[in-house]
C-alpha positions as CSV (number, residue, x, y, z in Angstrom):
1,M,13.3,-0.4,-1.0
2,L,13.6,-5.2,-1.2
3,E,16.8,-4.5,-0.1
4,E,15.9,-1.8,2.6
5,F,13.4,-4.1,4.1
6,L,15.4,-7.4,4.2
7,G,17.6,-5.4,5.3
8,R,15.8,-5.1,9.1
9,E,16.9,-6.1,12.1
10,K,13.3,-8.1,12.4
11,T,13.1,-9.7,8.8
12,A,17.2,-10.3,8.4
13,T,16.9,-12.9,11.0
14,V,14.6,-14.9,9.6
15,F,15.4,-14.1,5.8
16,A,19.0,-15.6,6.7
17,K,17.9,-18.9,7.8
18,G,16.1,-19.6,4.9
19,W,16.7,-17.7,1.7
20,V,20.2,-16.2,0.5
21,D,19.6,-12.6,-1.8
22,V,21.4,-11.8,-4.4
23,M,20.5,-9.4,-5.8
24,I,21.7,-9.0,-10.0
25,D,21.5,-5.4,-11.9
26,V,20.5,-6.0,-15.5
27,D,22.7,-3.4,-16.8
28,R,26.1,-3.0,-14.3
29,D,26.5,-6.8,-13.6
30,S,28.5,-9.0,-16.2
31,H,25.7,-11.5,-18.1
32,G,23.2,-9.8,-15.8
33,K,20.7,-8.7,-19.3
34,E,21.4,-13.0,-20.0
35,I,21.1,-14.5,-16.5
36,N,17.4,-12.0,-16.1
37,E,16.9,-13.5,-19.6
38,R,17.0,-16.9,-18.9
39,L,14.7,-17.3,-15.8
40,K,12.7,-14.6,-16.3
41,G,11.8,-15.9,-19.8
42,K,8.9,-14.0,-21.6
43,R,6.7,-13.6,-18.2
44,D,5.7,-9.6,-17.9
45,G,6.4,-7.6,-16.0
46,G,9.7,-4.5,-15.6
47,L,12.4,-4.3,-12.2
48,P,13.1,-5.4,-9.4
49,W,11.5,-9.3,-11.0
50,M,12.8,-11.9,-8.0
51,V,12.6,-15.5,-8.4
52,I,12.9,-18.1,-5.7
53,L,15.6,-21.5,-6.5
54,D,16.0,-23.9,-5.1
55,G,19.6,-25.1,-4.1
56,D,19.5,-27.9,-7.8
57,G,19.1,-24.1,-9.5
58,K,15.4,-24.8,-9.9
59,E,12.6,-22.1,-9.7
60,I,10.5,-22.7,-7.1
61,A,8.3,-19.3,-6.7
62,S,8.9,-16.2,-9.1
63,S,7.3,-12.3,-8.6
64,N,4.7,-13.1,-11.2
65,A,1.8,-13.0,-9.4
66,E,-1.0,-16.1,-10.1
67,P,-3.1,-16.5,-12.2
68,E,-3.1,-13.4,-14.0
69,N,1.3,-13.7,-13.9
70,K,1.8,-9.7,-13.3
71,N,5.4,-8.7,-11.6
72,I,4.4,-7.9,-8.4
73,G,8.3,-5.7,-8.6
74,A,8.4,-4.5,-4.8
75,P,5.8,-5.9,-2.9
76,I,5.0,-3.0,-1.5
77,Q,0.9,-2.5,-2.3
78,P,-1.4,-5.4,-0.2
79,E,-1.6,-7.9,-3.0
80,E,1.9,-7.6,-3.6
81,S,2.9,-8.2,-0.1
82,A,0.6,-10.9,-0.4
83,W,2.0,-12.5,-3.1
84,F,5.5,-12.5,-2.0
85,G,4.3,-14.0,1.3
86,V,3.1,-16.9,-1.3
87,M,6.3,-17.1,-3.2
88,L,8.0,-17.0,1.2
89,E,5.9,-20.0,2.1
90,K,6.0,-21.5,-1.0
91,S,10.2,-22.4,0.0
92,R,10.8,-21.7,3.1
93,G,11.0,-25.9,4.0
94,D,11.9,-26.7,6.9
95,K,14.7,-23.9,8.5
96,V,11.7,-21.3,9.1
97,S,9.2,-21.9,11.1
98,K,5.1,-20.5,10.7
99,T,5.5,-18.5,13.2
100,E,8.9,-17.1,12.1
101,L,7.5,-16.3,8.4
102,E,4.1,-14.8,10.1
103,A,7.0,-12.1,11.6
104,L,8.2,-11.6,8.9
105,M,4.8,-10.8,6.8
106,A,3.5,-8.4,9.8
107,D,7.5,-6.8,9.8
108,L,6.8,-6.5,5.9
109,E,3.5,-5.2,6.4
110,E,4.5,-2.4,9.1
111,Y,7.1,-1.5,6.7
112,A,5.3,-1.6,3.4
113,K,2.1,0.4,5.0
114,P,3.2,4.1,4.7
115,K,5.0,3.6,1.8
116,R,0.9,2.4,0.1
117,R,0.2,4.1,-3.1
118,K,-3.2,5.9,-1.8
């Protein structure tokens, strides 16, 4: 679901300005489990799990939402989408403007709304 959202025309152009999306399949990619264990550690939550790293590989934000430290997975529910926005805000730097991030988040709302649990 996240890959589908990130590929949307409105989102892809903004996302590409500030982030590089790398999907690691823990079952099929070489060393996928080891990479997941190294980055995720003992944090709670299943898959998908996300982390945003800086250029030196240092963690900026993960999908373990504060303060509960619960993995948001694919950001569909309002609280999950909100935390995804926090992750992007923490890591956007100067390549993505506040207005561009707001447009990306509006596109997430449009994408997620019909997929939400009732």
